[in-house]
GUKE-541968 format. One line per 3 residues: number of its first residue (from 1); for each residue x, y, z of C-alpha. Coordinates in Angstrom, 1 decimal. Example, Ala and Ser with C-alpha at 12.3 -4.5 7.8 and 13.67 -1.06 7.14 Angstrom:
// GUKE-541968
1 = 12.3/-4.5/7.8 | 13.7/-1.1/7.1
This chain:
// GUKE-541968
1 = -19.1/-1.6/-33.0 | -18.1/-2.8/-36.5 | -20.5/-0.3/-38.1
4 = -19.0/2.6/-36.1 | -15.5/1.5/-37.0 | -16.4/1.3/-40.7
7 = -18.0/4.7/-40.6 | -14.9/6.3/-39.0 | -12.7/4.7/-41.6
10 = -14.9/6.0/-44.4 | -14.8/9.6/-42.9 | -11.0/9.5/-42.6
13 = -10.7/8.4/-46.3 | -12.9/11.4/-47.3 | -10.6/13.9/-45.5
16 = -8.5/16.3/-47.5 | -4.8/15.4/-47.8 | -3.7/18.5/-45.9
19 = -5.8/17.6/-42.9 | -4.3/14.1/-42.9 | -0.8/15.5/-43.0
22 = -1.7/17.9/-40.2 | -3.1/15.1/-38.0 | -0.1/12.9/-38.7
25 = 2.3/15.7/-37.7 | 0.3/16.4/-34.5 | 0.4/12.7/-33.6
28 = 4.2/12.6/-34.2 | 4.7/15.7/-32.0 | 2.6/14.2/-29.3
31 = 4.5/10.9/-29.3 | 7.8/12.8/-29.0 | 6.4/14.7/-26.1
34 = 5.2/11.5/-24.4 | 8.6/9.9/-24.7 | 10.2/13.1/-23.3
37 = 7.8/12.9/-20.3 | 8.8/9.2/-19.8 | 12.5/10.2/-19.5
40 = 12.0/13.2/-17.3 | 13.7/13.6/-14.0 | 11.3/13.5/-11.0
43 = 12.4/15.4/-7.9 | 9.4/15.6/-5.7 | 6.2/13.7/-5.0
46 = 3.3/14.6/-7.3 | 0.9/14.1/-4.4 | 2.6/16.1/-1.6
49 = 5.8/17.7/-3.0 | 8.0/15.8/-0.5 | 11.3/14.2/-1.2
52 = 11.3/10.9/-3.1 | 13.7/8.0/-3.5 | 14.1/5.4/-6.2
55 = 12.2/2.3/-5.2 | 12.4/-0.4/-7.8 | 11.7/-1.0/-11.5
58 = 8.5/-2.6/-12.8 | 8.0/-3.4/-16.5 | 11.0/-1.4/-17.4
61 = 9.8/1.7/-15.6 | 11.5/3.3/-12.6 | 9.3/3.4/-9.6
64 = 9.7/6.1/-6.9 | 8.5/6.2/-3.3 | 7.7/9.4/-1.4
67 = 9.4/9.9/2.0 | 6.5/12.0/3.2 | 3.3/10.2/2.3
70 = 4.8/6.8/1.3 | 3.0/6.6/-2.0 | 4.7/4.7/-4.9
73 = 4.4/6.0/-8.5 | 6.3/5.8/-11.8 | 7.8/8.5/-14.1
76 = 4.6/8.4/-16.2 | 2.5/9.9/-13.3 | 0.4/12.8/-14.5
79 = 0.8/11.8/-18.2 | -1.6/10.0/-20.5 | 0.6/6.9/-20.2
82 = 0.0/6.5/-16.5 | -1.5/3.1/-15.7 | -1.3/2.3/-19.4
85 = -0.9/-1.4/-20.2 | 0.3/-0.8/-23.7 | 3.8/-0.3/-24.9
88 = 5.0/3.3/-24.6 | 6.7/3.2/-28.0 | 4.2/4.6/-30.4
């Protein structure tokens, strides 16, 4: 694993400056998009499109429960942050 990590670091160091700036901008745009997704309003269940109600909060995230199927989910459902155990602030 260490050799792979070192190889990746060396390849990044060899990249042209404009590529690094492009990658940095893309990561910043993605992080803004993820934060927007976290704060979005959820109106229907992502599983069955039924009505939902606020259920609780867990780890600072609002949880919702579907009135149709009974499933519980958070506002990060259908995003890359769903089931993530890391902090959402990138």
